[in-house]
Residue frames relative to the residue before (quaternion, step in Angstrom):
aa qw qx qy qz dx dy dz
X 1.0000 0.0000 0.0000 0.0000 0.00 0.00 0.00
X 0.1576 -0.7711 0.6093 0.0968 3.55 -1.02 0.81
X 0.0998 -0.7749 0.6215 0.0569 3.54 -1.10 0.74
X 0.0710 -0.8029 0.5909 -0.0337 3.53 -0.78 1.14
X 0.2885 -0.7470 0.5741 0.1709 3.56 -0.83 1.01
X 0.2663 -0.7704 0.5630 0.1364 3.55 -0.52 1.19
X 0.6416 -0.4669 0.3261 0.5139 3.56 1.06 -0.82
X 0.8185 0.2007 -0.1869 0.5048 3.55 -1.27 0.59
X 0.7540 -0.3158 0.2339 0.5264 3.65 -0.42 -1.13
X 0.5420 0.6439 -0.3723 0.3913 3.54 1.29 0.23
X 0.0084 -0.7824 0.6205 -0.0527 3.54 -0.78 1.17
X 0.2530 -0.7030 0.6387 0.1843 3.52 -1.28 0.54
X 0.0717 -0.7914 0.6071 -0.0054 3.55 -0.66 1.16
X 0.0748 -0.8221 0.5640 -0.0198 3.55 -0.62 1.17
X 0.3292 -0.7494 0.5476 0.1736 3.54 -0.71 1.13
X 0.6641 -0.5006 0.3742 0.4103 3.55 -1.26 0.31
X 0.6392 0.5349 -0.3100 0.4574 3.57 1.19 -0.57
X 0.5575 -0.5942 0.3927 0.4265 3.57 1.29 -0.34
X 0.4521 0.6785 -0.4477 0.3673 3.60 1.31 -0.09
X 0.1258 -0.8366 0.5330 0.0136 3.59 -0.74 1.07
X 0.1175 -0.7709 0.6257 0.0193 3.51 -1.08 0.95
X 0.0830 -0.7631 0.6381 0.0592 3.56 -1.03 0.83
X 0.2356 -0.7746 0.5750 0.1176 3.56 -0.89 0.98
X 0.8903 -0.0415 0.0414 0.4515 3.55 -1.20 0.73
X 0.0244 0.8191 -0.5720 0.0359 3.64 0.51 1.09
X 0.3427 -0.7610 0.5241 0.1696 3.56 -0.87 0.99
X 0.4061 -0.6325 0.5909 0.2930 3.51 -1.37 0.34
X 0.4459 -0.6874 0.4883 0.3005 3.64 -0.64 0.99
X 0.8149 0.2139 -0.2053 0.4980 3.56 -1.11 0.83
X 0.4914 0.6228 -0.4561 0.4033 3.58 1.14 0.62
X 0.6958 -0.3264 0.2258 0.5986 3.55 1.20 0.63
X 0.6882 0.3597 -0.2298 0.5867 3.52 1.41 -0.17
X 0.1597 -0.8290 0.5336 0.0499 3.56 -0.64 1.13
X 0.2958 0.7281 -0.5484 0.2857 3.57 1.11 0.62
X 0.6126 -0.5961 0.3842 0.3489 3.55 -1.16 0.57
X 0.6871 -0.4712 0.3671 0.4136 3.52 -1.34 0.26
X 0.3966 -0.6930 0.5485 0.2483 3.55 -1.01 0.86
X 0.0794 -0.8219 0.5640 -0.0020 3.57 -0.58 1.17
X 0.4356 0.7052 -0.4483 0.3346 3.55 1.29 0.20
X 0.3542 -0.6752 0.5912 0.2630 3.54 -1.29 0.38
X 0.0557 -0.7945 0.6041 0.0282 3.56 -1.23 0.46
X 0.4357 -0.6579 0.5472 0.2791 3.52 -1.32 0.39
X 0.7842 0.0995 -0.0245 0.6120 3.55 1.16 -0.72
X 0.0924 -0.7444 0.6574 0.0714 3.54 -1.20 0.71
X 0.1733 -0.7676 0.6070 0.1113 3.58 -0.90 0.91
X 0.1490 -0.7797 0.6065 0.0439 3.55 -1.03 0.93
X 0.2799 -0.7965 0.5139 0.1525 3.59 -0.57 1.13
X 0.7858 -0.1262 0.0997 0.5972 3.59 1.11 -0.63
X 0.5717 -0.6653 0.3967 0.2704 3.52 -1.27 0.45
X 0.3677 0.6595 -0.5649 0.3327 3.56 0.61 1.16
X 0.5944 -0.6549 0.3392 0.3205 3.55 -0.94 0.91
X 0.6471 0.4834 -0.3420 0.4802 3.61 1.18 -0.26
X 0.7324 0.3709 -0.2278 0.5236 3.58 1.31 0.29
X 0.7910 0.3943 -0.1621 0.4388 3.63 1.07 -0.49
X 0.3937 0.7442 -0.4668 0.2708 3.60 1.16 0.48
X 0.0030 0.8379 -0.5447 0.0355 3.57 0.62 1.12
X 0.6002 0.5807 -0.3608 0.4151 3.60 1.10 -0.58
X 0.6511 0.5317 -0.3152 0.4405 3.56 1.18 -0.45
X 0.6060 0.5502 -0.3539 0.4525 3.59 1.27 -0.15
X 0.3609 -0.7621 0.5061 0.1813 3.55 -0.85 1.00
X 0.6843 0.5225 -0.3506 0.3686 3.53 -1.29 0.31
X 0.4233 -0.7274 0.4541 0.2922 3.61 1.25 0.20
X 0.1113 0.8454 -0.5160 0.0813 3.62 0.77 0.99
X 0.5044 -0.5569 0.5491 0.3660 3.52 -1.38 0.24
X 0.2016 -0.7897 0.5715 0.0956 3.58 -0.74 1.06
X 0.1263 -0.8264 0.5486 0.0154 3.55 -0.65 1.17
X 0.0477 -0.7676 0.6391 0.0067 3.49 -1.07 0.95
X 0.7529 0.1974 -0.1375 0.6126 3.56 1.36 0.00
X 0.7317 -0.4315 0.2954 0.4371 3.55 -1.31 0.15
X 0.1823 0.7607 -0.6075 0.1377 3.55 -1.06 0.80
X 0.3080 -0.7025 0.5978 0.2331 3.53 -1.32 0.27
X 0.0198 -0.7929 0.6083 -0.0304 3.55 -0.82 1.03
X 0.8472 -0.1275 0.0370 0.5144 3.56 -0.65 1.19
X 0.7714 -0.3999 0.1789 0.4616 3.52 0.87 1.04
X 0.6348 0.4843 -0.3431 0.4947 3.60 1.25 -0.06
X 0.2762 -0.7692 0.5609 0.1321 3.56 -0.78 1.10
X 0.1348 -0.7745 0.6162 0.0481 3.56 -0.61 1.17
X 0.1128 -0.8220 0.5581 0.0086 3.55 -0.37 1.30
X 0.1868 -0.7997 0.5663 0.0695 3.56 -0.62 1.18
X 0.1204 -0.7802 0.6127 0.0360 3.54 -0.88 1.04
X 0.3858 -0.7470 0.4981 0.2120 3.57 -0.64 1.15
X 0.0867 0.7685 -0.6271 0.0929 3.54 -1.00 0.94
X 0.4559 -0.6791 0.4996 0.2855 3.58 -1.26 -0.28
X 0.4983 -0.6500 0.5058 0.2707 3.52 -1.34 0.53
X 0.7535 0.2223 -0.1482 0.6007 3.59 1.31 0.04
X 0.5343 -0.6377 0.4489 0.3260 3.57 -1.28 -0.02
X 0.6282 0.4945 -0.3458 0.4911 3.59 1.23 0.50
X 0.6855 -0.5389 0.2833 0.3992 3.55 0.91 0.94
X 0.6895 -0.5052 0.2742 0.4407 3.56 1.15 0.61
X 0.4484 0.7225 -0.4434 0.2835 3.59 1.22 0.01
X 0.6993 0.4430 -0.2770 0.4878 3.61 1.15 -0.49
X 0.8484 0.1033 0.0025 0.5192 3.58 0.77 -1.02
X 0.6004 -0.6159 0.3512 0.3698 3.58 1.21 0.16
X 0.7130 -0.4579 0.3403 0.4076 3.52 -1.33 -0.31
X 0.1367 -0.7530 0.6382 0.0841 3.53 -1.36 0.29
X 0.2181 -0.7848 0.5695 0.1104 3.57 -0.96 0.86
X 0.2483 -0.7349 0.6189 0.1233 3.53 -0.91 1.04
X 0.1538 -0.8007 0.5743 0.0739 3.59 -0.78 1.02
X 0.0683 -0.7831 0.6181 0.0045 3.55 -0.91 1.02
X 0.1672 0.7749 -0.5923 0.1441 3.58 -0.91 0.92
X 0.3346 -0.7383 0.5536 0.1911 3.55 -1.24 0.47
X 0.0488 -0.7746 0.6305 -0.0093 3.54 -1.00 0.96
X 0.8466 -0.0572 -0.0021 0.5292 3.58 -0.73 1.10
X 0.7270 -0.4582 0.2356 0.4539 3.55 0.98 0.90
X 0.6203 0.5102 -0.3410 0.4886 3.59 1.29 0.18
X 0.3008 -0.7703 0.5425 0.1479 3.57 -0.73 1.12
X 0.1052 -0.8161 0.5680 -0.0145 3.53 -0.61 1.24
X 0.0516 -0.7839 0.6184 0.0206 3.57 -1.04 0.78
X 0.1058 -0.7749 0.6226 0.0272 3.57 -0.70 1.16
X 0.2711 -0.8344 0.4674 0.1092 3.55 -0.48 1.24
X 0.4006 -0.7257 0.4862 0.2767 3.60 1.22 0.02
X 0.6948 -0.3946 0.3376 0.4976 3.56 -0.98 -0.89
X 0.0206 -0.8423 0.5382 -0.0208 3.55 0.68 1.11
X 0.0866 -0.8203 0.5651 0.0169 3.55 -0.85 1.02
X 0.7277 0.3589 -0.2306 0.5370 3.59 1.26 -0.15
X 0.4817 -0.6178 0.5258 0.3315 3.55 -1.14 0.61
X 0.4349 -0.7211 0.4625 0.2775 3.62 -0.57 1.05
X 0.4556 -0.6527 0.5356 0.2819 3.52 -1.12 0.76
X 0.7047 -0.4689 0.3147 0.4295 3.56 -1.27 0.32
X 0.6432 0.5229 -0.3331 0.4494 3.59 0.99 -0.76
X 0.6475 0.4976 -0.3232 0.4782 3.59 1.07 -0.66
X 0.6142 0.5344 -0.3398 0.4709 3.57 1.05 -0.75
X 0.6490 0.5061 -0.3081 0.4772 3.58 0.99 -0.83
X 0.6502 0.5222 -0.3012 0.4624 3.56 1.05 -0.83
X 0.6273 0.5280 -0.3227 0.4729 3.58 1.09 -0.73
X 0.2397 -0.8217 0.4855 0.1779 3.57 1.04 -0.77
X 0.7795 -0.3096 0.2454 0.4861 3.54 -1.27 -0.45
X 0.0702 -0.7942 0.6035 0.0041 3.56 -0.93 0.96
X 0.2181 -0.7561 0.6051 0.1207 3.54 -0.87 1.01
X 0.7969 0.1392 -0.0304 0.5870 3.55 0.95 -0.97
X 0.0906 -0.8050 0.5863 0.0020 3.56 -0.66 1.17
X 0.1411 -0.7570 0.6356 0.0553 3.55 -0.86 1.06
X 0.0880 0.8495 -0.5003 0.1429 3.56 -0.21 1.28
X 0.4472 -0.6860 0.4974 0.2864 3.63 -0.98 0.81
X 0.1107 -0.8319 0.5435 0.0206 3.59 -0.84 0.96
X 0.5330 0.6840 -0.3803 0.3214 3.60 1.25 -0.03
X 0.4001 -0.7435 0.4587 0.2771 3.59 1.22 -0.28
X 0.6867 0.5044 -0.3862 0.3533 3.53 -1.44 -0.34
X 0.8005 0.1776 -0.0920 0.5650 3.62 0.51 -1.12
X 0.7605 0.2964 -0.1367 0.5613 3.57 1.25 -0.47
X 0.8072 -0.2367 0.1950 0.5044 3.57 -1.26 -0.36
X 0.4047 -0.6665 0.5614 0.2773 3.56 -1.08 0.69
X 0.7353 -0.4826 0.2490 0.4055 3.54 -1.21 0.56
X 0.6795 0.4773 -0.3037 0.4671 3.60 0.81 -0.92
X 0.6363 0.5292 -0.3247 0.4579 3.57 1.10 -0.68
X 0.5922 0.5559 -0.3607 0.4585 3.59 1.07 -0.71
X 0.6646 0.5081 -0.3021 0.4570 3.56 0.89 -0.94
X 0.6472 0.5184 -0.3164 0.4607 3.60 1.02 -0.79
X 0.6461 0.5153 -0.3224 0.4617 3.57 0.98 -0.81
X 0.6438 0.5103 -0.3202 0.4718 3.58 0.95 -0.86
X 0.6463 0.5211 -0.3150 0.4599 3.57 0.99 -0.84
X 0.6633 0.5078 -0.2988 0.4615 3.58 1.02 -0.79
X 0.7404 0.4333 -0.2284 0.4603 3.57 0.88 -0.99
X 0.1539 -0.8375 0.5056 0.1392 3.57 1.14 -0.70
X 0.1234 0.8052 -0.5673 0.1205 3.61 0.65 1.05
X 0.5073 -0.6317 0.4868 0.3264 3.55 -1.27 0.29
X 0.7770 0.1108 -0.0523 0.6175 3.57 1.15 -0.71
X 0.1282 -0.7652 0.6274 0.0660 3.56 -1.06 0.85
X 0.0971 -0.7498 0.6519 0.0588 3.54 -0.93 0.97
X 0.2744 -0.7620 0.5585 0.1794 3.63 -0.48 1.09
X 0.0089 -0.7822 0.6224 -0.0269 3.55 -1.16 0.72
X 0.7877 0.3378 -0.2238 0.4641 3.56 -1.36 -0.04
X 0.4984 0.6073 -0.4708 0.4015 3.54 0.67 1.16
X 0.6760 -0.5224 0.3540 0.3805 3.54 -1.31 0.38
X 0.0909 0.7347 -0.6695 0.0611 3.52 -1.03 0.95
X 0.6993 -0.4453 0.3278 0.4530 3.58 -1.25 0.01
X 0.7114 0.4291 -0.2561 0.4941 3.59 1.23 -0.34
X 0.6514 0.4537 -0.3174 0.5188 3.58 1.29 0.19
X 0.2030 -0.8250 0.5217 0.0770 3.56 -0.55 1.21
X 0.4580 0.6973 -0.4415 0.3303 3.58 1.25 0.11
X 0.5158 -0.6615 0.4479 0.3095 3.63 -1.12 0.60
X 0.3737 0.7082 -0.5043 0.3232 3.55 0.60 1.19
X 0.5740 -0.6161 0.4275 0.3290 3.57 -1.27 0.34
X 0.5302 -0.6175 0.4822 0.3242 3.53 -1.29 0.39
X 0.6853 -0.5164 0.3327 0.3912 3.54 -1.28 0.24
X 0.5609 0.6332 -0.3946 0.3589 3.62 1.09 -0.58
X 0.6121 0.5544 -0.3474 0.4441 3.56 1.05 -0.72
X 0.6625 0.4936 -0.2960 0.4795 3.57 1.00 -0.80
X 0.7108 0.4860 -0.2609 0.4364 3.58 0.95 -0.88
X 0.4940 0.6960 -0.4264 0.2996 3.60 1.15 -0.50
X 0.8442 0.1444 -0.1435 0.4959 3.55 -0.80 1.08
X 0.5319 0.6408 -0.4066 0.3757 3.59 1.26 -0.06
X 0.2963 -0.7163 0.6004 0.1964 3.54 -1.24 0.57
X 0.8011 0.2910 -0.2117 0.4783 3.55 -1.34 0.22
X 0.3566 0.7105 -0.5089 0.3302 3.54 0.80 1.13
X 0.0674 -0.7758 0.6268 0.0275 3.55 -0.93 0.97
X 0.1600 -0.7601 0.6247 0.0803 3.55 -0.61 1.18
X 0.1372 -0.8285 0.5419 0.0324 3.54 -0.27 1.27
X 0.3270 -0.7600 0.5327 0.1780 3.56 -0.86 0.95
X 0.5929 0.5123 -0.3654 0.5025 3.53 1.09 0.86
X 0.4767 -0.6687 0.4968 0.2808 3.55 -1.31 0.33
X 0.7921 0.2481 -0.0903 0.5504 3.56 1.19 -0.57
X 0.0363 -0.7762 0.6290 0.0239 3.53 -1.09 0.77
X 0.3367 -0.7046 0.5834 0.2231 3.53 -1.26 0.47
X 0.1165 -0.7933 0.5969 0.0287 3.54 -0.89 1.01
X 0.1356 -0.7737 0.6148 0.0710 3.55 -1.10 0.77
X 0.5847 -0.6340 0.3849 0.3286 3.54 -0.95 0.93
X 0.7256 0.4256 -0.2481 0.4804 3.60 1.05 -0.68
X 0.7186 0.3919 -0.2519 0.5163 3.59 1.25 0.17
X 0.3229 0.7372 -0.5192 0.2874 3.58 1.14 0.65
X 0.5509 -0.6302 0.4162 0.3551 3.66 -0.86 0.81
X 0.5115 -0.6639 0.4624 0.2894 3.56 -1.10 0.74
X 0.7542 0.2446 -0.1533 0.5897 3.59 1.16 -0.59
X 0.6534 -0.5357 0.3606 0.3950 3.55 -1.17 0.59
X 0.0465 -0.7962 0.6020 -0.0398 3.53 -0.75 1.16
X 0.2694 -0.7501 0.5843 0.1530 3.57 -0.93 0.92
X 0.0846 -0.7921 0.6044 0.0139 3.54 -0.79 1.07
X 0.1504 -0.7941 0.5865 0.0529 3.55 -0.68 1.13
X 0.1722 -0.7993 0.5721 0.0641 3.55 -0.59 1.19
X 0.4463 -0.6203 0.5589 0.3221 3.53 -1.35 0.23
X 0.4751 -0.6505 0.4869 0.3379 3.62 -0.94 0.69
X 0.4489 -0.7129 0.4773 0.2498 3.55 -0.95 0.89
X 0.7862 0.3059 -0.1369 0.5192 3.59 1.08 -0.67
């Protein structure tokens, strides 16, 4: 399985079979100045209806667009209901966490998670090998809350997303604030990595990718 960070909260996940998934495609100039997504996909997952997360029309290849649980070509996309804030969605609405397995690797994309999941939600999420989680704060989990969520879920790999870069004009923090004091951090000078189910780190490792666009 290959995982490529396109930018912001959008990743391209490619199975060994060539099956492609894109998460939360952004609309360029929606506070996000990453380039146009020109990738094709078989499936697009949408966590919520904000323009920096729901530009499914910009993805090529006539993908199946998912906003709830579904099975597509043998892959079960499990949607877990959550919120975009810590007041039950009253400020920013709902948020959908998507969990799915590709080539034996369990992936969880948290969208714009704003609440610490309850135990029942953690149970619903299940085993996570790869966690894609927002770390910039303000619109999403605050820094201490991010750490609590990671502690609860216990993923093997964490890919931070939705943080301040030179191409993100939103009032959120950069990744360095999240990484401060952390162990097992790999700053990768690439946008894409290949992961194999039998070579996942034994302890939680944070991998920081470069945005591709």
